[in-house]
KOLLUMSE-596155 format. One record per residue: x, y, z of N, C-alpha, C in turn. Coordinates in steps of 0.02 Angstrom, whole numbers. Atoms other than C-alpha are relative to their C-alpha. Example, Ala and Ser with C-alpha at 12.3 -4.5 7.8 and 13.67 -1.06 7.14 Angstrom:
residues 2
n.xx | n.yy | n.zz | ca.xx | ca.yy | ca.zz | c.xx | c.yy | c.zz
45 | -59 | 0 | 615 | -225 | 390 | 45 | 60 | 0
-42 | -59 | -3 | 684 | -53 | 357 | -39 | 55 | 37
//
This chain:
residues 341
n.xx | n.yy | n.zz | ca.xx | ca.yy | ca.zz | c.xx | c.yy | c.zz
11 | 3 | 72 | -1911 | -1730 | 52 | -41 | 62 | -22
34 | -59 | 24 | -1968 | -1578 | -49 | -72 | -15 | -21
70 | 9 | 18 | -2157 | -1557 | -72 | -8 | 18 | -74
16 | -17 | 69 | -2231 | -1558 | -248 | -33 | 68 | -4
28 | -67 | 6 | -2269 | -1382 | -302 | -62 | -3 | -46
61 | -4 | 40 | -2447 | -1347 | -365 | 13 | 45 | -60
-10 | -38 | 62 | -2442 | -1290 | -546 | -67 | 22 | -28
61 | -24 | 34 | -2566 | -1202 | -658 | -36 | -58 | -36
30 | 61 | 31 | -2594 | -1371 | -744 | -42 | -38 | 50
39 | 35 | -53 | -2651 | -1445 | -578 | -68 | 35 | 10
62 | -38 | -9 | -2780 | -1306 | -558 | -46 | -13 | -59
41 | 10 | 61 | -2840 | -1330 | -737 | -33 | -70 | 3
27 | 68 | -3 | -2862 | -1518 | -708 | -56 | -6 | 51
49 | 3 | -53 | -2957 | -1497 | -545 | -65 | 36 | -19
59 | -40 | 17 | -3075 | -1368 | -618 | -29 | -16 | -69
22 | 21 | 67 | -3093 | -1451 | -788 | -3 | 61 | -47
-8 | -58 | 41 | -3037 | -1289 | -873 | 67 | -5 | -37
-64 | -1 | 35 | -2898 | -1254 | -998 | 51 | 40 | 40
-55 | -36 | -33 | -2728 | -1192 | -937 | -6 | 74 | -16
5 | -71 | 21 | -2755 | -1030 | -1036 | -57 | 35 | 38
57 | -29 | -36 | -2924 | -1002 | -950 | 20 | 14 | 73
-23 | -8 | -68 | -2845 | -1027 | -777 | 47 | 61 | 4
-48 | -56 | 1 | -2706 | -906 | -823 | -35 | 66 | -6
37 | -62 | 10 | -2827 | -774 | -884 | -40 | 18 | 64
39 | -14 | -61 | -2934 | -792 | -727 | 46 | 27 | 56
-47 | -24 | -51 | -2783 | -771 | -612 | 24 | 71 | -14
-24 | -67 | 19 | -2735 | -614 | -709 | -57 | 48 | -15
58 | -46 | 7 | -2912 | -539 | -707 | -13 | 20 | -71
13 | -17 | 71 | -2932 | -548 | -895 | -76 | 10 | -9
72 | -15 | 7 | -3100 | -472 | -949 | -40 | -56 | -35
37 | 53 | 36 | -3143 | -626 | -1055 | -26 | -55 | 47
22 | 51 | -49 | -3168 | -730 | -896 | -51 | 31 | 48
52 | -24 | -44 | -3324 | -710 | -791 | 23 | 8 | 72
-20 | -14 | -70 | -3314 | -642 | -614 | -8 | -61 | 45
10 | 59 | -43 | -3384 | -801 | -536 | 55 | -52 | -11
-56 | 46 | 15 | -3253 | -908 | -624 | 65 | 24 | 30
-61 | -29 | -30 | -3115 | -790 | -570 | 3 | -14 | 75
1 | 11 | -71 | -3171 | -805 | -390 | 15 | -73 | 18
-10 | 70 | -14 | -3178 | -995 | -395 | 73 | -21 | -13
-69 | 17 | 16 | -3006 | -1008 | -477 | 47 | 27 | 53
-44 | -31 | -50 | -2925 | -888 | -354 | -8 | -33 | 68
12 | 34 | -63 | -3008 | -976 | -206 | 37 | -67 | 3
-36 | 64 | 2 | -2941 | -1145 | -259 | 75 | 9 | 1
-73 | -14 | 2 | -2768 | -1072 | -296 | 25 | 15 | 71
-20 | -17 | -68 | -2763 | -1001 | -118 | -2 | -62 | 44
7 | 59 | -39 | -2824 | -1164 | -41 | 57 | -49 | -9
-53 | 50 | 17 | -2693 | -1269 | -131 | 70 | 29 | 8
-66 | -31 | -8 | -2552 | -1144 | -102 | 35 | 12 | -65
-31 | -14 | 64 | -2525 | -1105 | -284 | 27 | 71 | -1
-25 | -68 | 15 | -2413 | -957 | -329 | 36 | -2 | -66
-28 | -1 | 68 | -2351 | -904 | -500 | 76 | -14 | 0
-71 | 11 | 10 | -2181 | -961 | -561 | 31 | 63 | -30
-26 | -64 | 25 | -2102 | -788 | -572 | 64 | -8 | -40
-62 | 10 | 37 | -1937 | -858 | -633 | -15 | -17 | -75
19 | 17 | 69 | -2020 | -937 | -786 | -32 | 58 | -35
33 | -58 | 31 | -2127 | -784 | -814 | 51 | 53 | -22
-51 | -50 | 17 | -1977 | -668 | -807 | 44 | -23 | -58
-41 | 27 | 54 | -1881 | -784 | -923 | -34 | 12 | -67
38 | -11 | 62 | -2019 | -771 | -1052 | 2 | 74 | -20
-3 | -72 | 15 | -2012 | -581 | -1038 | 72 | 24 | -11
-71 | -18 | 3 | -1821 | -583 | -1044 | 17 | 51 | 52
-12 | -45 | -56 | -1822 | -493 | -877 | 17 | -43 | 61
-13 | 32 | -64 | -1750 | -541 | -707 | -25 | 42 | 59
19 | -47 | -54 | -1807 | -388 | -606 | 47 | -6 | 59
-52 | 3 | -51 | -1643 | -402 | -510 | 54 | 51 | -14
-58 | -45 | 5 | -1506 | -276 | -477 | 52 | -22 | 49
-56 | 18 | -43 | -1336 | -298 | -400 | 30 | 60 | 35
-35 | -52 | -38 | -1252 | -195 | -265 | 69 | -28 | 18
-68 | 19 | -22 | -1063 | -202 | -239 | 25 | 55 | 47
-24 | -49 | -50 | -1009 | -115 | -78 | 67 | -24 | 26
-65 | 22 | -27 | -833 | -115 | -5 | -8 | -42 | 63
10 | 37 | -62 | -891 | -169 | 168 | -69 | 17 | 27
69 | -13 | -23 | -1070 | -191 | 225 | -3 | 11 | 75
0 | -12 | -71 | -1019 | -182 | 408 | 18 | 73 | 17
-12 | -71 | -11 | -973 | 2 | 385 | -68 | 34 | -3
67 | -28 | -7 | -1123 | 106 | 438 | -20 | 39 | -64
15 | -40 | 60 | -1112 | 222 | 286 | -28 | -44 | -55
21 | 44 | 54 | -1127 | 79 | 162 | -65 | -36 | 16
64 | 32 | -19 | -1265 | -9 | 260 | -58 | 47 | -9
53 | -50 | 8 | -1364 | 152 | 257 | -15 | 13 | -73
10 | -7 | 72 | -1338 | 174 | 70 | -40 | -60 | -27
36 | 60 | 22 | -1396 | -5 | 43 | -73 | 2 | 22
69 | -6 | -25 | -1551 | 28 | 149 | -41 | 46 | -45
32 | -47 | 45 | -1593 | 176 | 38 | -15 | -32 | -67
10 | 36 | 66 | -1570 | 72 | -121 | -56 | -51 | 7
49 | 54 | -10 | -1673 | -73 | -52 | -70 | 28 | 6
66 | -27 | -10 | -1817 | 39 | -2 | -32 | 19 | -67
26 | -19 | 64 | -1837 | 107 | -178 | -12 | -60 | -44
5 | 59 | 45 | -1808 | -59 | -267 | -57 | -46 | 22
55 | 44 | -26 | -1929 | -156 | -155 | -68 | 26 | -23
63 | -30 | 20 | -2069 | -34 | -193 | -11 | -7 | -77
5 | 4 | 74 | -2030 | -51 | -380 | -2 | -73 | -24
7 | 70 | 19 | -2038 | -243 | -376 | 66 | -32 | -22
-65 | 29 | 20 | -1851 | -275 | -399 | 33 | -36 | 59
-40 | 36 | -50 | -1743 | -402 | -306 | 68 | 31 | 2
-66 | -30 | -10 | -1578 | -340 | -234 | 50 | -53 | 21
-54 | 46 | -17 | -1420 | -446 | -234 | 59 | 41 | 28
-50 | -41 | -34 | -1292 | -378 | -112 | 66 | -38 | 7
-66 | 29 | -6 | -1105 | -416 | -122 | 48 | 51 | 30
-52 | -45 | -23 | -953 | -343 | -35 | 67 | -19 | -27
-67 | 11 | 29 | -783 | -325 | -116 | 53 | -6 | 54
-48 | -5 | -54 | -696 | -302 | 53 | 63 | 37 | -24
-53 | -43 | 27 | -593 | -171 | -40 | 53 | -38 | -39
-45 | 39 | 42 | -515 | -303 | -152 | -20 | 6 | -74
14 | -6 | 72 | -503 | -269 | -340 | -15 | -67 | -30
11 | 67 | 27 | -490 | -454 | -377 | -69 | -26 | 17
65 | 23 | -22 | -646 | -492 | -277 | -54 | 40 | -37
48 | -42 | 35 | -737 | -346 | -359 | -10 | -25 | -72
5 | 27 | 68 | -698 | -414 | -533 | -37 | -65 | -2
35 | 64 | -3 | -759 | -586 | -483 | -75 | 11 | 10
71 | -15 | -13 | -923 | -512 | -420 | -35 | 25 | -63
30 | -23 | 63 | -952 | -424 | -587 | -17 | -59 | -45
14 | 60 | 41 | -942 | -595 | -671 | -61 | -37 | 28
58 | 31 | -31 | -1067 | -666 | -546 | -65 | 36 | -19
60 | -39 | 15 | -1188 | -524 | -578 | -18 | -7 | -74
13 | 10 | 72 | -1167 | -546 | -767 | -34 | -68 | -11
30 | 67 | 7 | -1207 | -732 | -751 | -71 | -3 | 25
68 | -2 | -29 | -1360 | -691 | -646 | -47 | 46 | -38
40 | -41 | 45 | -1422 | -575 | -783 | -34 | 58 | 37
30 | -58 | -35 | -1450 | -424 | -670 | -15 | 53 | -53
20 | -52 | 47 | -1533 | -276 | -753 | 33 | 66 | 15
-37 | -61 | -15 | -1425 | -145 | -669 | 45 | -12 | 61
-49 | 8 | -55 | -1282 | -120 | -544 | 11 | 68 | 33
-19 | -59 | -39 | -1248 | 5 | -406 | 63 | -19 | 39
-64 | 22 | -30 | -1067 | 3 | -343 | 39 | 60 | 28
-52 | -42 | -26 | -943 | 92 | -234 | 67 | -37 | -9
-62 | 38 | 15 | -771 | 42 | -303 | 44 | -11 | 61
-47 | 17 | -54 | -642 | -40 | -190 | 58 | 51 | 2
-59 | -44 | -6 | -490 | 58 | -127 | 53 | -17 | -51
-51 | 22 | 48 | -383 | -47 | -243 | -18 | 16 | -73
23 | -13 | 69 | -486 | 2 | -397 | 25 | 67 | -25
-25 | -63 | 31 | -395 | 130 | -504 | -35 | 17 | -64
43 | -12 | 58 | -502 | 109 | -660 | -58 | -49 | 3
61 | 39 | -2 | -671 | 35 | -694 | -12 | -38 | -66
6 | 35 | 64 | -635 | -59 | -855 | -41 | -63 | 5
37 | 63 | -8 | -712 | -218 | -784 | -76 | 13 | 3
71 | -17 | 2 | -879 | -126 | -779 | -23 | 18 | -71
18 | -24 | 68 | -872 | -73 | -963 | -41 | -51 | -38
37 | 51 | 35 | -941 | -241 | -1021 | -75 | 8 | 9
71 | -9 | -12 | -1107 | -196 | -941 | -29 | 54 | -46
24 | -54 | 44 | -1121 | -37 | -1043 | -12 | -26 | -71
9 | 29 | 67 | -1097 | -135 | -1205 | -60 | -47 | -2
58 | 44 | -4 | -1234 | -255 | -1146 | -65 | 38 | 12
61 | -40 | -13 | -1355 | -112 | -1113 | -22 | -4 | 73
16 | 4 | -72 | -1348 | -139 | -924 | 29 | 62 | 36
-26 | -62 | -32 | -1335 | 27 | -828 | 37 | -13 | 64
-39 | 3 | -62 | -1208 | 51 | -691 | 1 | 71 | 31
-3 | -63 | -37 | -1219 | 188 | -559 | 51 | -7 | 56
-49 | 1 | -53 | -1071 | 225 | -445 | -20 | 52 | 54
14 | -48 | -53 | -1089 | 307 | -275 | 62 | 10 | 44
-54 | -18 | -47 | -969 | 391 | -154 | 68 | 4 | -33
-65 | 0 | 33 | -801 | 337 | -227 | -10 | -5 | -76
19 | 1 | 70 | -842 | 387 | -404 | 62 | 1 | -44
-57 | 0 | 46 | -725 | 353 | -552 | 3 | 64 | -40
-8 | -59 | 41 | -657 | 489 | -665 | -35 | -7 | -67
29 | 14 | 65 | -735 | 406 | -818 | -69 | 33 | -7
64 | -31 | 14 | -882 | 497 | -899 | -50 | -52 | -28
42 | 53 | 31 | -955 | 330 | -960 | -54 | -25 | 48
48 | 26 | -48 | -1053 | 298 | -801 | -34 | 56 | 40
34 | -47 | -43 | -1180 | 387 | -692 | 26 | -5 | 72
-32 | -3 | -67 | -1125 | 442 | -517 | -43 | 40 | 48
33 | -36 | -54 | -1199 | 497 | -352 | 53 | 13 | 54
-53 | -17 | -48 | -1086 | 588 | -229 | -20 | 62 | 39
6 | -67 | -32 | -1069 | 737 | -113 | 61 | 38 | -20
-58 | -41 | 13 | -948 | 881 | -131 | 48 | -6 | 60
-44 | 14 | -57 | -811 | 813 | -19 | 47 | 58 | 13
-44 | -59 | -8 | -699 | 964 | -50 | -36 | 54 | 41
38 | -51 | -35 | -835 | 1085 | 7 | -14 | -20 | 72
14 | 23 | -69 | -880 | 978 | 158 | 61 | 6 | 45
-61 | -5 | -38 | -699 | 970 | 215 | 20 | 72 | 13
-14 | -71 | -8 | -674 | 1155 | 185 | -42 | 31 | 55
45 | -26 | -51 | -827 | 1195 | 291 | 19 | -25 | 71
-18 | 28 | -64 | -772 | 1078 | 430 | 63 | 34 | 29
-62 | -32 | -22 | -597 | 1155 | 437 | -12 | 73 | 18
16 | -71 | -14 | -665 | 1332 | 427 | -38 | 7 | 65
36 | -2 | -65 | -780 | 1292 | 573 | 49 | -3 | 58
-51 | 4 | -54 | -629 | 1242 | 680 | 36 | 67 | 5
-34 | -65 | -1 | -546 | 1406 | 630 | -45 | 51 | 34
46 | -46 | -32 | -701 | 1502 | 682 | -6 | -9 | 75
-1 | 15 | -73 | -689 | 1418 | 852 | 66 | 21 | 33
-63 | -25 | -28 | -516 | 1494 | 873 | 60 | -46 | -8
-57 | 46 | 12 | -409 | 1344 | 818 | 47 | 30 | -52
-50 | -27 | 47 | -247 | 1394 | 734 | 52 | -52 | -21
-46 | 53 | 18 | -148 | 1233 | 731 | -42 | -64 | -8
50 | 52 | 15 | -265 | 1108 | 647 | 31 | -58 | -36
-25 | 62 | 31 | -222 | 928 | 606 | -55 | -30 | -44
47 | 40 | 40 | -301 | 815 | 476 | 20 | -72 | 1
-10 | 73 | 6 | -317 | 627 | 493 | -32 | -20 | -65
23 | 8 | 69 | -330 | 582 | 309 | -11 | -74 | -18
12 | 66 | 27 | -395 | 431 | 213 | 49 | -15 | -56
-43 | 25 | 53 | -312 | 334 | 74 | -3 | 50 | -59
-2 | -52 | 50 | -256 | 464 | -54 | -6 | -26 | -72
14 | 28 | 66 | -279 | 345 | -200 | -76 | 4 | -15
74 | -5 | 6 | -466 | 372 | -171 | -20 | 72 | -4
16 | -69 | 14 | -541 | 531 | -242 | -33 | 36 | 58
36 | -35 | -53 | -656 | 571 | -96 | 48 | 23 | 56
-46 | -17 | -54 | -511 | 571 | 29 | 52 | 52 | -23
-46 | -52 | 25 | -394 | 673 | -81 | -38 | 67 | -4
40 | -61 | 2 | -537 | 799 | -101 | -8 | 28 | 71
7 | -23 | -68 | -560 | 807 | 88 | 66 | 32 | 24
-65 | -30 | -17 | -372 | 840 | 108 | 5 | 69 | -34
-5 | -63 | 36 | -382 | 977 | -25 | -45 | 53 | 33
44 | -46 | -34 | -530 | 1058 | 63 | 30 | 26 | 64
-35 | -19 | -63 | -434 | 1057 | 228 | 55 | 50 | -14
-57 | -44 | 15 | -279 | 1136 | 151 | -22 | 69 | -22
21 | -64 | 28 | -371 | 1271 | 57 | -37 | 43 | 51
31 | -40 | -53 | -471 | 1323 | 211 | 53 | 33 | 42
-55 | -28 | -38 | -308 | 1346 | 306 | 31 | 59 | -39
-32 | -53 | 42 | -233 | 1446 | 161 | -43 | 62 | -5
46 | -57 | 5 | -387 | 1557 | 147 | 7 | 43 | 62
-5 | -38 | -63 | -363 | 1607 | 329 | 72 | 11 | 23
-71 | -14 | -12 | -174 | 1624 | 315 | 30 | -40 | 57
-28 | 45 | -49 | -137 | 1476 | 427 | 47 | -48 | -34
-52 | 44 | 29 | 14 | 1365 | 401 | -25 | -70 | -11
15 | 71 | 14 | -11 | 1196 | 316 | 62 | -40 | 20
-58 | 34 | -28 | 108 | 1094 | 424 | -5 | -75 | -17
1 | 72 | 20 | 151 | 921 | 348 | -1 | -47 | 61
-1 | 43 | -60 | 179 | 854 | 524 | -70 | -10 | 31
67 | 4 | -27 | -4 | 885 | 563 | -48 | -41 | -44
41 | 41 | 44 | -67 | 781 | 418 | 21 | -73 | 8
-16 | 70 | -12 | -76 | 596 | 464 | -40 | -41 | -51
32 | 41 | 51 | -112 | 474 | 322 | -14 | -69 | 27
18 | 68 | -19 | -204 | 311 | 353 | -20 | -40 | -61
21 | 43 | 57 | -250 | 162 | 245 | -73 | -15 | 1
69 | 22 | -5 | -421 | 115 | 311 | -45 | 44 | 42
39 | -43 | -45 | -478 | 252 | 430 | -37 | -41 | 54
30 | 44 | -52 | -511 | 118 | 560 | 7 | 33 | 70
-6 | -24 | -70 | -531 | 144 | 748 | 74 | -2 | 20
-73 | 5 | -17 | -350 | 84 | 767 | 41 | 52 | -33
-36 | -53 | 35 | -290 | 206 | 636 | -7 | 68 | 38
11 | -62 | -37 | -368 | 346 | 739 | 43 | 2 | 63
-41 | 3 | -61 | -278 | 288 | 897 | 73 | 15 | -16
-70 | -9 | 18 | -109 | 279 | 810 | 13 | 73 | -23
-7 | -68 | 23 | -136 | 448 | 728 | 2 | 49 | 58
2 | -44 | -59 | -181 | 532 | 892 | 64 | -5 | 41
-64 | 9 | -37 | -28 | 457 | 975 | 58 | 36 | -34
-51 | -37 | 36 | 81 | 530 | 838 | -5 | 75 | 13
10 | -71 | -12 | 4 | 700 | 864 | 21 | 19 | 71
-20 | -14 | -69 | 32 | 688 | 1052 | 77 | 2 | 8
-73 | 3 | -5 | 217 | 651 | 1022 | 35 | 61 | -31
-32 | -58 | 30 | 244 | 813 | 926 | 20 | 51 | 53
-22 | -52 | -48 | 338 | 956 | 1013 | -56 | 48 | 16
58 | -44 | -10 | 182 | 1063 | 989 | -62 | -34 | -25
60 | 37 | 18 | 12 | 977 | 988 | -50 | 47 | -36
52 | -40 | 33 | -133 | 1034 | 879 | -52 | 23 | 50
56 | -21 | -40 | -280 | 1130 | 950 | -67 | -16 | -34
59 | 21 | 35 | -401 | 1059 | 823 | 17 | -59 | -47
-10 | 57 | 46 | -422 | 899 | 720 | -61 | -9 | -44
52 | 18 | 46 | -523 | 868 | 564 | 16 | -70 | -26
-12 | 71 | 18 | -541 | 681 | 532 | -45 | -18 | -61
34 | 19 | 62 | -593 | 601 | 367 | -57 | -48 | 12
60 | 37 | -17 | -719 | 491 | 457 | -11 | 3 | 76
15 | -4 | -72 | -803 | 472 | 627 | 38 | -49 | 41
-37 | 50 | -39 | -711 | 314 | 679 | 65 | 29 | 26
-65 | -28 | -21 | -543 | 402 | 681 | -10 | 60 | 47
14 | -57 | -44 | -619 | 558 | 762 | -14 | -23 | 70
20 | 25 | -66 | -693 | 459 | 905 | 60 | -31 | 37
-57 | 32 | -33 | -537 | 356 | 938 | 52 | 53 | 18
-48 | -53 | -15 | -428 | 512 | 928 | -22 | 39 | 62
26 | -34 | -58 | -541 | 600 | 1053 | 16 | -39 | 65
-11 | 42 | -60 | -523 | 453 | 1175 | 73 | 2 | 21
-71 | -3 | -16 | -334 | 458 | 1162 | 17 | 65 | 35
-15 | -65 | -30 | -327 | 644 | 1201 | -35 | 9 | 67
32 | -3 | -64 | -454 | 628 | 1342 | 40 | -38 | 53
-42 | 39 | -46 | -346 | 491 | 1422 | 63 | 35 | 18
-60 | -38 | -12 | -199 | 608 | 1407 | -15 | 65 | 38
22 | -56 | -41 | -298 | 735 | 1513 | -10 | 65 | -38
19 | -57 | 39 | -340 | 852 | 1370 | -76 | 10 | 6
71 | -15 | -3 | -509 | 939 | 1381 | -24 | 14 | -72
30 | -11 | 65 | -621 | 934 | 1226 | -66 | 36 | 11
-41 | -31 | 52 | -654 | 1059 | 1153 | 48 | 54 | 24
-40 | -58 | -25 | -561 | 1180 | 1268 | 73 | -5 | -21
-69 | 9 | 21 | -388 | 1108 | 1232 | 7 | -21 | -72
-4 | 22 | 70 | -423 | 1024 | 1066 | -71 | -15 | -23
66 | 11 | 29 | -580 | 1029 | 958 | 4 | -51 | -56
-1 | 56 | 47 | -627 | 882 | 847 | -62 | 0 | -44
55 | 7 | 48 | -732 | 864 | 689 | 10 | -67 | -36
-2 | 63 | 37 | -775 | 696 | 607 | -33 | 7 | -67
32 | 0 | 66 | -858 | 645 | 446 | -42 | -62 | -8
49 | 51 | 19 | -1013 | 539 | 408 | -61 | -4 | 46
58 | -2 | -46 | -1127 | 566 | 560 | -23 | -70 | 18
19 | 64 | -26 | -1122 | 387 | 625 | -41 | 7 | 63
40 | -4 | -62 | -1245 | 350 | 767 | 42 | 12 | 63
-41 | -5 | -60 | -1102 | 338 | 891 | 22 | 72 | 12
-21 | -70 | -9 | -1061 | 522 | 859 | -47 | 37 | 46
49 | -32 | -45 | -1219 | 566 | 957 | -1 | -31 | 70
-1 | 36 | -64 | -1179 | 445 | 1099 | 63 | 17 | 39
-63 | -14 | -34 | -996 | 478 | 1138 | -2 | 68 | 35
-6 | -63 | -35 | -956 | 615 | 1264 | 71 | 28 | -9
55 | -43 | 24 | -934 | 750 | 1212 | -25 | -21 | -69
28 | 17 | 65 | -1050 | 730 | 1062 | 44 | 30 | -55
-48 | -17 | 53 | -952 | 738 | 900 | -30 | 44 | -54
16 | -41 | 59 | -965 | 879 | 774 | 22 | -39 | -62
-15 | 43 | 56 | -972 | 795 | 605 | -35 | 26 | -64
34 | -13 | 63 | -1025 | 803 | 422 | -51 | -55 | -14
51 | 48 | 21 | -1189 | 721 | 374 | 8 | -9 | -76
-14 | 12 | 71 | -1146 | 638 | 207 | -60 | -28 | -37
62 | 16 | 35 | -1328 | 596 | 165 | 1 | -72 | -28
-7 | 69 | 26 | -1295 | 408 | 148 | -66 | -31 | -22
65 | 31 | 18 | -1477 | 350 | 148 | -28 | 33 | -62
24 | -37 | 58 | -1525 | 486 | 25 | 42 | -16 | -62
-42 | 20 | 55 | -1375 | 438 | -82 | -23 | -66 | -30
24 | 64 | 22 | -1440 | 261 | -91 | -66 | 4 | -38
65 | -11 | 33 | -1617 | 316 | -136 | 9 | 32 | -69
-12 | -36 | 63 | -1552 | 434 | -270 | 32 | -45 | -52
-34 | 46 | 47 | -1439 | 301 | -346 | -51 | -51 | -28
50 | 49 | 20 | -1585 | 177 | -351 | -49 | 32 | -51
47 | -32 | 45 | -1704 | 302 | -433 | 33 | 13 | -69
-34 | -12 | 64 | -1574 | 347 | -565 | 8 | -66 | -38
-9 | 65 | 31 | -1538 | 163 | -600 | -67 | -23 | -30
65 | 22 | 25 | -1724 | 124 | -616 | -19 | 37 | -64
16 | -38 | 60 | -1746 | 264 | -741 | 40 | -24 | -60
-41 | 22 | 56 | -1603 | 200 | -845 | -18 | -72 | -21
24 | 68 | 19 | -1671 | 21 | -839 | -66 | 5 | -40
66 | -3 | 31 | -1848 | 70 | -886 | -1 | 43 | -63
-4 | -43 | 58 | -1802 | 207 | -1010 | 68 | -12 | -33
-63 | 21 | 30 | -1669 | 129 | -1120 | 38 | 58 | -31
-35 | -57 | 30 | -1631 | 295 | -1205 | 40 | 39 | 51
-38 | -35 | -52 | -1568 | 358 | -1037 | 71 | -25 | 3
-68 | 28 | 0 | -1415 | 248 | -1063 | 47 | 39 | -46
-42 | -35 | 50 | -1355 | 363 | -1203 | 49 | 47 | 35
-44 | -47 | -35 | -1283 | 489 | -1080 | 3 | -17 | 73
-8 | 12 | -73 | -1215 | 472 | -904 | -23 | 64 | 37
24 | -55 | -41 | -1272 | 584 | -762 | 36 | 0 | 66
-31 | -6 | -65 | -1185 | 649 | -606 | -44 | 43 | 44
42 | -36 | -47 | -1287 | 701 | -455 | 42 | 12 | 62
-39 | -19 | -59 | -1202 | 795 | -312 | -49 | 21 | 55
45 | -15 | -55 | -1298 | 794 | -147 | 32 | 50 | 47
-25 | -51 | -47 | -1281 | 934 | -20 | 11 | -33 | 68
-16 | 25 | -66 | -1193 | 884 | 141 | -16 | 54 | 52
18 | -47 | -53 | -1221 | 967 | 310 | 49 | -7 | 57
-42 | 0 | -58 | -1104 | 1016 | 450 | -45 | 1 | 63
40 | 4 | -61 | -1184 | 962 | 615 | 45 | 18 | 59
-42 | -26 | -55 | -1110 | 1061 | 760 | -24 | -28 | 65
15 | 28 | -66 | -1102 | 972 | 928 | 54 | 22 | 49
-41 | -23 | -55 | -1006 | 985 | 1090 | 76 | -5 | -10
-73 | 10 | 8 | -836 | 927 | 1026 | 36 | 61 | -31
-32 | -61 | 26 | -808 | 1099 | 947 | -30 | 63 | 32
32 | -60 | -28 | -918 | 1215 | 1050 | 42 | 28 | 57
-43 | -30 | -52 | -788 | 1317 | 1140 | -32 | 56 | 37
31 | -57 | -30 | -899 | 1464 | 1175 | -61 | -22 | 41
//
């Protein structure tokens, strides 16, 4: 059976004081003497009293809650973004409600309704792969609730966005393979309906063109989820070609690692026979042998930046008038999977 919760009325009755006097004492109001404050706080601690924050927030018309919608929280990138968001929000006294769309548009729309019903004060979201427009988020703008998108950002100028320059990162990764002497470079690509993956493909192609290398359609393998299994299947396709690549740029680390394992089992030496670059700098990239060259996409910093921007828009209502786009600088981390020299 649930225990009866001690209320401010109980404290007032025990101390023969008014409810307003107890409230002022607990909030260090200058009209209450120091000795009374000490006695009230001591009794409150002994009886296990704590303020009803729900009722207090209701009176202020505030919930101090924000919602996060991530595609999949079991993906290291998104868990790191969420950690960055949570660190900033916790310090600022906000509660964080975390949901995952599992890359389903229908589920994403349902979550926006849940967040609306829970009266969140702001939302940070990475749209699902199925999301082609963000019309279901527009209702929050009309309600004065800010929305910040990260990573897979929409084309709409109505919302604030945090991202990296995926084109530049992919260009640098491909150019690095070229500098290592690779001339037949493959790309294991992500879902091209998603802007970040189409930008990574564009960066790959333009790096090849800059160095007068052929963009061979047979060397571009498209995947739907960039899963470990996708990497295995992609590598097997590349092995079946009459002429294998001498370098691979993968749109994430999962496919890079699984592709490396396929080629190692086929008795290829990495990086001597084939050099490999991934994307995201997952922890496993520093564990697998050889260590994987990859792009650090600043996931934790992306989460912190998104949270700070959202907080500013919540606290400064005039910040809602215009959207803001922040592009973080990525970094190419060179490890053994490409060190031919």
